[in-house]
PABAPA-691362 format. One line per field, with one value per residue (C-alpha): x, y, z; residue number from 0; residue in three letters. Coordinates in nm, 4 decimals. Layout:
<atoms>
east = (X | ...)
north = (Y | ...)
up = (Z | ...)
nr = (NUM | ...)
rest = (ALA | ...)
</atoms>
This chain:
<atoms>
east = (-18.5985 | -18.6129 | -18.8327 | -18.5838 | -18.3018 | -18.4813 | -18.5277 | -18.1543 | -18.0557 | -18.3145 | -18.1571 | -17.8157 | -17.9555 | -18.1447 | -17.8198 | -17.5945 | -17.5545 | -17.4787 | -17.4047 | -17.4123 | -17.2793 | -17.6079 | -17.5860 | -17.2146 | -17.3011 | -17.5159 | -17.2007 | -17.0092 | -16.6519 | -16.5123 | -16.7791 | -16.6842 | -16.7677 | -16.7264 | -16.7563 | -16.5448 | -16.8424 | -16.9674 | -16.8574 | -16.8045 | -16.5237 | -16.3421 | -16.3995 | -16.2259 | -15.9597 | -16.0605 | -16.2755 | -16.2791 | -16.2904 | -16.2951 | -16.4226 | -16.6164 | -16.3136 | -16.2911 | -16.6554 | -16.5962 | -16.2831 | -16.4795 | -16.7512 | -16.4962 | -16.3107 | -16.6371 | -16.7560 | -16.4074 | -16.4153 | -16.7322 | -16.7927 | -17.1533 | -17.2985 | -17.6537 | -17.7465 | -18.1075 | -18.2407 | -18.5283 | -18.6194 | -18.5447 | -18.6275 | -18.6475 | -18.4501 | -18.4174 | -18.0908 | -18.0214 | -18.1655 | -18.1331 | -18.1129 | -18.1606 | -18.0133 | -18.0493 | -17.7061 | -17.6466 | -17.3215 | -17.0689 | -16.7060 | -16.4680 | -16.1911 | -16.3870 | -16.7043 | -16.8945 | -17.2563 | -17.3707 | -17.7037 | -17.6815 | -17.8925 | -17.6658 | -17.7975 | -17.6425 | -17.6862 | -17.6667 | -17.6089 | -17.7034 | -17.6547 | -17.7787 | -17.8739 | -17.5335 | -17.4339 | -17.1626 | -17.1278 | -17.2373 | -17.1767 | -17.2599 | -17.3850 | -17.4423 | -17.8127 | -18.1117 | -18.1425 | -17.7850 | -17.8332 | -18.1578 | -17.9889 | -17.7125 | -17.9603 | -18.1410 | -18.5106 | -18.7122 | -18.9547)
north = (4.4010 | 4.7810 | 4.7939 | 4.5658 | 4.7941 | 5.0992 | 4.9130 | 4.8340 | 5.1988 | 5.3080 | 5.0702 | 5.2284 | 5.5764 | 5.4596 | 5.3210 | 5.6223 | 5.7007 | 5.3453 | 5.1074 | 4.7458 | 4.4262 | 4.3633 | 4.7014 | 4.6635 | 4.3306 | 4.5185 | 4.6672 | 4.4599 | 4.4096 | 4.5976 | 4.8695 | 5.1793 | 5.5095 | 5.8141 | 6.1665 | 6.3271 | 6.5182 | 6.6405 | 6.9165 | 6.6600 | 6.5050 | 6.8374 | 6.8966 | 6.5763 | 6.5866 | 6.2722 | 6.1552 | 5.7760 | 5.5234 | 5.1453 | 4.8800 | 4.8954 | 5.0406 | 5.3114 | 5.4111 | 5.4183 | 5.6323 | 5.8773 | 5.9088 | 5.9687 | 6.2259 | 6.3998 | 6.4297 | 6.5358 | 6.8319 | 6.9705 | 7.1094 | 7.0111 | 6.7962 | 6.6705 | 6.4399 | 6.3438 | 6.1385 | 6.3351 | 6.1053 | 5.7600 | 5.7029 | 5.3583 | 5.3283 | 4.9572 | 4.8234 | 5.1732 | 5.3945 | 5.7722 | 5.9225 | 6.2939 | 6.4338 | 6.7409 | 6.8248 | 7.1019 | 7.1788 | 7.4261 | 7.3953 | 7.3085 | 7.5429 | 7.8047 | 7.8286 | 7.8570 | 7.7399 | 7.5181 | 7.3815 | 7.1484 | 6.8870 | 6.6309 | 6.3160 | 5.9717 | 5.7041 | 5.3667 | 5.0577 | 4.7246 | 4.3688 | 4.0579 | 4.2546 | 4.4254 | 4.7882 | 4.7766 | 5.1440 | 5.4871 | 5.8028 | 6.1441 | 6.4422 | 6.8048 | 6.7937 | 6.5630 | 6.6540 | 6.5470 | 6.2156 | 6.1474 | 6.2322 | 5.9827 | 5.6959 | 5.7820 | 5.7595 | 5.5614 | 5.2990)
up = (6.6882 | 6.7041 | 7.0174 | 7.1934 | 7.0806 | 7.2216 | 7.5509 | 7.5643 | 7.5098 | 7.7680 | 8.0232 | 7.9625 | 8.0338 | 8.3403 | 8.4832 | 8.4132 | 8.7810 | 8.8893 | 8.6015 | 8.7053 | 8.5490 | 8.3663 | 8.1910 | 8.1138 | 7.9501 | 7.6953 | 7.5374 | 7.2822 | 7.4133 | 7.1105 | 7.0943 | 6.8927 | 7.0612 | 6.8359 | 6.9753 | 6.7018 | 6.5531 | 6.8902 | 7.1274 | 7.4037 | 7.2019 | 7.1930 | 7.5638 | 7.6674 | 7.3956 | 7.2149 | 6.9355 | 6.9193 | 7.1997 | 7.1723 | 7.4061 | 7.7285 | 7.9086 | 7.6421 | 7.6952 | 8.0705 | 8.0223 | 7.8072 | 8.0734 | 8.3493 | 8.1370 | 8.0499 | 8.4087 | 8.5211 | 8.2792 | 8.4387 | 8.7860 | 8.7346 | 8.4551 | 8.4100 | 8.1229 | 8.0568 | 7.7693 | 7.6151 | 7.3294 | 7.1854 | 6.8190 | 6.6582 | 6.3358 | 6.2500 | 6.3919 | 6.5154 | 6.7853 | 6.7959 | 7.1429 | 7.2003 | 7.5201 | 7.7294 | 7.8684 | 8.1188 | 8.2872 | 8.4170 | 8.3102 | 8.5904 | 8.4722 | 8.2792 | 8.4851 | 8.1565 | 8.1706 | 7.8850 | 7.7719 | 7.4783 | 7.2969 | 7.1281 | 6.9637 | 6.9470 | 6.6836 | 6.8569 | 6.6417 | 6.7968 | 6.6789 | 6.8536 | 7.1625 | 7.2013 | 7.1471 | 6.8796 | 6.7892 | 6.9133 | 6.7099 | 6.8596 | 6.6609 | 6.7643 | 6.6741 | 6.6446 | 6.2765 | 6.1976 | 6.3768 | 6.1898 | 5.8623 | 5.9457 | 5.9908 | 5.6692 | 5.5935 | 5.8446 | 5.7189)
nr = (0 | 1 | 2 | 3 | 4 | 5 | 6 | 7 | 8 | 9 | 10 | 11 | 12 | 13 | 14 | 15 | 16 | 17 | 18 | 19 | 20 | 21 | 22 | 23 | 24 | 25 | 26 | 27 | 28 | 29 | 30 | 31 | 32 | 33 | 34 | 35 | 36 | 37 | 38 | 39 | 40 | 41 | 42 | 43 | 44 | 45 | 46 | 47 | 48 | 49 | 50 | 51 | 52 | 53 | 54 | 55 | 56 | 57 | 58 | 59 | 60 | 61 | 62 | 63 | 64 | 65 | 66 | 67 | 68 | 69 | 70 | 71 | 72 | 73 | 74 | 75 | 76 | 77 | 78 | 79 | 80 | 81 | 82 | 83 | 84 | 85 | 86 | 87 | 88 | 89 | 90 | 91 | 92 | 93 | 94 | 95 | 96 | 97 | 98 | 99 | 100 | 101 | 102 | 103 | 104 | 105 | 106 | 107 | 108 | 109 | 110 | 111 | 112 | 113 | 114 | 115 | 116 | 117 | 118 | 119 | 120 | 121 | 122 | 123 | 124 | 125 | 126 | 127 | 128 | 129 | 130 | 131 | 132 | 133 | 134)
rest = (MET | SER | LYS | GLU | ASN | VAL | ASP | ILE | VAL | ARG | ARG | VAL | TYR | GLU | ALA | LEU | GLU | GLU | PRO | ASP | ALA | ALA | VAL | ARG | ALA | LEU | TRP | HIS | PRO | GLN | VAL | GLU | PHE | ASP | VAL | SER | ARG | ASP | ILE | PHE | GLY | ALA | VAL | VAL | GLY | GLY | GLY | HIS | TYR | ARG | GLY | VAL | ASP | GLY | VAL | ARG | ARG | TRP | MET | LEU | ASP | LEU | TYR | ASP | ALA | TRP | GLU | LYS | MET | GLU | LEU | HIS | CYS | GLU | GLU | LEU | ILE | GLU | ALA | GLY | GLU | GLN | VAL | VAL | SER | VAL | LEU | SER | ALA | ARG | GLY | ARG | GLY | ARG | SER | SER | GLY | ILE | GLU | LEU | GLU | TYR | HIS | PRO | ALA | GLY | VAL | TRP | THR | LEU | ARG | GLN | GLY | LYS | ILE | VAL | ARG | VAL | VAL | TRP | PHE | PRO | THR | ARG | GLU | GLU | ALA | LEU | GLU | ALA | VAL | GLY | PRO | ARG | LYS)
</atoms>
């Protein structure tokens, strides 16, 4: 199942610019989205979001906080029911003008082909530690 999970997460990243109904259907209706450990949670003033509308709200809040924001998925790592994604994030703060380059990592948990939880970490190493040893 892990290859299928990686493919699902890849589809989400490929559709960041223009998510369609097929990609929205990959999210469980009550998905948990946790950015409390990550700088992006602090930037938008929140830590936990629930449901597809919550994930959408987080994305809108995130992009609203930046004059310019580029997110690119650098790596997807299979980890059983979980997938670790490592991003390259570059942006310039809308209010501060501060330039930022950052490499957060998300731990995506999937069940029955649906994304049920995403937890963001400041580094790849912290995300890999969260999923534990890979087999």
